[in-house]
N, CA, C and O of each residue as an XYZ file, in Angstrom:
324
protein
N       8.374     -8.562     14.814
C       7.238     -7.669     14.734
C       5.964     -8.509     14.711
O       5.828     -9.413     13.886
N       5.050     -8.216     15.600
C       3.829     -9.000     15.696
C       2.915     -8.777     14.497
O       2.367     -9.731     13.945
N       2.753     -7.528     14.096
C       1.894     -7.210     12.963
C       2.774     -6.842     11.772
O       3.574     -5.909     11.847
N       2.627     -7.550     10.713
C       3.459     -7.337      9.528
C       2.955     -6.126      8.745
O       2.291     -6.272      7.719
N       3.276     -4.939      9.236
C       2.778     -3.709      8.626
C       3.319     -3.512      7.218
O       2.588     -3.083      6.325
N       4.582     -3.821      7.017
C       5.158     -3.651      5.687
C       4.500     -4.594      4.694
O       4.279     -4.225      3.541
N       4.186     -5.807      5.130
C       3.523     -6.767      4.247
C       2.141     -6.257      3.860
O       1.750     -6.333      2.696
N       1.408     -5.740      4.832
C       0.071     -5.208      4.561
C       0.162     -4.042      3.586
O      -0.624     -3.956      2.643
N       1.105     -3.158      3.807
C       1.296     -2.012      2.914
C       1.675     -2.480      1.515
O       1.145     -1.973      0.525
N       2.581     -3.436      1.427
C       3.011     -3.957      0.138
C       1.847     -4.608     -0.605
O       1.700     -4.430     -1.814
N       1.033     -5.352      0.109
C      -0.120     -6.016     -0.505
C      -1.105     -4.977     -1.059
O      -1.611     -5.132     -2.171
N      -1.371     -3.941     -0.299
C      -2.276     -2.885     -0.755
C      -1.672     -2.117     -1.933
O      -2.384     -1.731     -2.860
N      -0.366     -1.900     -1.891
C       0.312     -1.218     -2.994
C       0.185     -2.044     -4.271
O      -0.095     -1.500     -5.339
N       0.389     -3.348     -4.163
C       0.260     -4.230     -5.326
C      -1.165     -4.222     -5.865
O      -1.370     -4.226     -7.079
N      -2.144     -4.212     -4.978
C      -3.542     -4.135     -5.410
C      -3.799     -2.842     -6.180
O      -4.481     -2.849     -7.205
N      -3.252     -1.738     -5.684
C      -3.416     -0.451     -6.363
C      -2.744     -0.478     -7.736
O      -3.302      0.031     -8.709
N      -1.552     -1.067     -7.818
C      -0.860     -1.168     -9.106
C      -1.643     -2.025    -10.088
O      -1.746     -1.686    -11.267
N      -2.194     -3.134     -9.607
C      -3.003     -3.992    -10.479
C      -4.196     -3.226    -11.043
O      -4.552     -3.396    -12.209
N      -4.803     -2.395    -10.225
C      -5.930     -1.586    -10.680
C      -5.482     -0.598    -11.761
O      -6.136     -0.467    -12.796
N      -4.376      0.089    -11.521
C      -3.876      1.083    -12.477
C      -3.449      0.424    -13.785
O      -3.673      0.980    -14.860
N      -2.840     -0.751    -13.703
C      -2.320     -1.436    -14.888
C      -3.399     -1.746    -15.915
O      -3.108     -1.839    -17.108
N      -4.639     -1.907    -15.468
C      -5.692     -2.251    -16.421
C      -6.009     -1.103    -17.385
O      -6.658     -1.315    -18.410
N      -5.559      0.100    -17.062
C      -5.809      1.262    -17.907
C      -4.590      1.659    -18.742
O      -4.653      2.625    -19.502
N      -3.491      0.931    -18.609
C      -2.238      1.271    -19.286
C      -1.911      0.179    -20.303
O      -1.982     -1.005    -19.973
N      -1.554      0.554    -21.534
C      -1.149     -0.459    -22.517
C       0.050     -1.268    -22.000
O       0.896     -0.747    -21.273
N       0.106     -2.536    -22.385
C       1.173     -3.420    -21.898
C       2.566     -2.901    -22.216
O       3.485     -3.072    -21.416
N       2.736     -2.264    -23.382
C       4.075     -1.786    -23.737
C       4.509     -0.590    -22.891
O       5.685     -0.224    -22.907
N       3.585      0.022    -22.156
C       3.915      1.122    -21.249
C       3.652      0.734    -19.800
O       3.438      1.597    -18.949
N       3.667     -0.532    -19.533
C       3.268     -1.033    -18.225
C       4.166     -0.607    -17.078
O       5.279     -0.118    -17.269
N       3.641     -0.809    -15.887
C       4.367     -0.508    -14.659
C       4.990     -1.799    -14.151
O       4.324     -2.832    -14.076
N       6.253     -1.737    -13.807
C       6.921     -2.889    -13.207
C       7.151     -2.595    -11.736
O       7.592     -1.505    -11.374
N       6.853     -3.564    -10.898
C       7.040     -3.393     -9.459
C       7.935     -4.516     -8.953
O       7.694     -5.691     -9.227
N       8.947     -4.145     -8.228
C       9.858     -5.118     -7.636
C       9.903     -4.873     -6.136
O      10.352     -3.819     -5.686
N       9.444     -5.833     -5.377
C       9.513     -5.714     -3.918
C      10.936     -6.052     -3.486
O      11.492     -7.067     -3.907
N      11.514     -5.217     -2.660
C      12.882     -5.441     -2.191
C      12.955     -5.091     -0.716
O      12.734     -3.942     -0.333
N      13.258     -6.059      0.094
C      13.323     -5.877      1.543
C      14.783     -5.665      1.946
O      15.540     -6.624      2.097
N      15.169     -4.402      2.117
C      16.559     -4.088      2.462
C      16.938     -4.666      3.817
O      18.067     -5.121      3.995
N      16.027     -4.656      4.767
C      16.328     -5.190      6.099
C      16.621     -6.682      6.025
O      17.535     -7.171      6.689
N      15.850     -7.405      5.221
C      16.072     -8.848      5.087
C      17.427     -9.128      4.448
O      18.159    -10.008      4.900
N      17.758     -8.385      3.403
C      19.054     -8.569      2.742
C      20.179     -8.226      3.709
O      21.203     -8.910      3.734
N      20.004     -7.191      4.493
C      21.022     -6.786      5.461
C      21.225     -7.840      6.552
O      22.325     -7.980      7.085
N      20.167     -8.576      6.879
C      20.281     -9.640      7.895
C      20.839    -10.935      7.319
O      21.194    -11.845      8.068
N      20.918    -11.023      5.992
C      21.387    -12.252      5.361
C      22.891    -12.432      5.576
O      23.571    -11.551      6.102
N      23.379    -13.570      5.167
C      24.779    -13.937      5.377
C      25.754    -12.936      4.736
O      26.776    -12.598      5.333
N      25.441    -12.469      3.538
C      26.395    -11.635      2.800
C      26.218    -10.136      3.019
O      27.144     -9.366      2.764
N      25.062     -9.716      3.480
C      24.789     -8.298      3.770
C      25.203     -7.387      2.621
O      25.942     -6.423      2.819
N      24.733     -7.691      1.446
C      25.129     -6.940      0.249
C      23.973     -6.080     -0.260
O      23.514     -6.258     -1.389
N      23.508     -5.153      0.568
C      22.376     -4.309      0.193
C      22.730     -3.383     -0.967
O      22.025     -3.367     -1.977
N      23.791     -2.627     -0.842
C      24.138     -1.645     -1.876
C      24.469     -2.306     -3.215
O      23.995     -1.821     -4.243
N      25.252     -3.380     -3.259
C      25.476     -4.035     -4.553
C      24.176     -4.552     -5.179
O      24.009     -4.504     -6.398
N      23.264     -5.042     -4.346
C      21.985     -5.529     -4.874
C      21.151     -4.369     -5.415
O      20.544     -4.493     -6.479
N      21.112     -3.247     -4.699
C      20.399     -2.066     -5.194
C      21.018     -1.563     -6.496
O      20.302     -1.150     -7.408
N      22.343     -1.598     -6.582
C      23.038     -1.191     -7.802
C      22.637     -2.090     -8.968
O      22.386     -1.608    -10.073
N      22.579     -3.383     -8.720
C      22.184     -4.346     -9.750
C      20.758     -4.064    -10.242
O      20.496     -4.068    -11.445
N      19.856     -3.823     -9.313
C      18.463     -3.536     -9.663
C      18.372     -2.234    -10.457
O      17.689     -2.170    -11.479
N      19.062     -1.201     -9.984
C      19.023      0.100    -10.658
C      19.560     -0.005    -12.081
O      18.967      0.544    -13.009
N      20.669     -0.699    -12.258
C      21.249     -0.851    -13.596
C      20.295     -1.592    -14.534
O      20.140     -1.218    -15.696
N      19.658     -2.648    -14.016
C      18.740     -3.433    -14.842
C      17.564     -2.575    -15.327
O      17.214     -2.600    -16.507
N      16.964     -1.822    -14.408
C      15.808     -1.014    -14.801
C      16.211      0.198    -15.626
O      15.439      0.642    -16.476
N      17.382      0.736    -15.402
C      17.866      1.841    -16.230
C      18.109      1.367    -17.661
O      17.814      2.089    -18.614
N      18.645      0.160    -17.815
C      18.849     -0.393    -19.154
C      17.515     -0.635    -19.851
O      17.391     -0.403    -21.054
N      16.519     -1.098    -19.102
C      15.206     -1.367    -19.696
C      14.499     -0.090    -20.121
O      13.886     -0.038    -21.187
N      14.585      0.933    -19.291
C      13.798      2.141    -19.541
C      14.589      3.254    -20.206
O      14.018      4.072    -20.927
N      15.904      3.298    -19.973
C      16.706      4.397    -20.475
C      16.383      5.711    -19.791
O      16.643      6.784    -20.335
N      15.818      5.625    -18.606
C      15.318      6.817    -17.925
C      15.730      6.805    -16.465
O      15.625      5.786    -15.783
N      16.206      7.966    -15.990
C      16.536      8.130    -14.576
C      16.171      9.541    -14.164
O      16.493     10.498    -14.868
N      15.508      9.678    -13.043
C      15.149     11.004    -12.523
C      15.414     11.013    -11.032
O      14.944     10.134    -10.308
N      16.166     12.004    -10.567
C      16.454     12.093     -9.136
C      16.010     13.425     -8.554
O      16.497     13.843     -7.503
N      15.089     14.090     -9.234
C      14.548     15.353     -8.729
C      13.049     15.371     -9.001
O      12.583     14.713     -9.932
N      12.297     16.105     -8.212
C      10.856     16.177     -8.469
C      10.578     17.035     -9.700
O      11.161     18.108     -9.858
N       9.707     16.574    -10.549
C       9.314     17.334    -11.722
C       8.187     18.272    -11.315
O       7.090     17.830    -10.976
N       8.463     19.556    -11.352
C       7.491     20.555    -10.926
C       6.679     21.021    -12.131
O       7.244     21.440    -13.141
N       5.379     20.948    -12.024
C       4.506     21.277    -13.144
C       4.685     22.721    -13.594
O       4.648     22.999    -14.792
N       4.876     23.637    -12.665
C       4.983     25.051    -13.006
C       6.393     25.490    -13.381
O       6.596     26.642    -13.763
N       7.358     24.603    -13.279
C       8.745     24.960    -13.571
C       9.051     24.610    -15.026
O       9.354     23.457    -15.331
N       8.974     25.591    -15.924
C       9.083     25.348    -17.364
C      10.479     24.919    -17.810
O      10.626     24.410    -18.922
N      11.494     25.103    -16.995
C      12.843     24.733    -17.426
C      12.976     23.219    -17.598
O      13.900     22.772    -18.278
N      12.101     22.426    -17.016
C      12.186     20.972    -17.132
C      11.349     20.422    -18.277
O      11.378     19.218    -18.531
N      10.607     21.272    -18.972
C       9.779     20.808    -20.071
C      10.508     21.006    -21.390
O      11.171     22.020    -21.607
N      10.372     20.030    -22.255
C      11.023     20.079    -23.558
C       9.959     19.959    -24.636
O       9.035     19.157    -24.507
N      10.077     20.744    -25.695
C       9.106     20.686    -26.806
C       9.535     19.664    -27.822
O       8.852     19.467    -28.827
């Protein structure tokens, strides 16, 4: 690829995260991990899914939180008092 569009997007995303992080306490900070699935897939071992599993487990252990559905503001069944 002549123009590294993903790199440009990633760089801008990181800049946006850095901006947001200045307003968030460190103990509630945002963690960002860049992961290039295409690069891993082109590597010798091609272990994309095991690597994603490893990353998911690590962050789930750190946060204790997993969400696989959109949280709808008007849908009261997802809110807990």
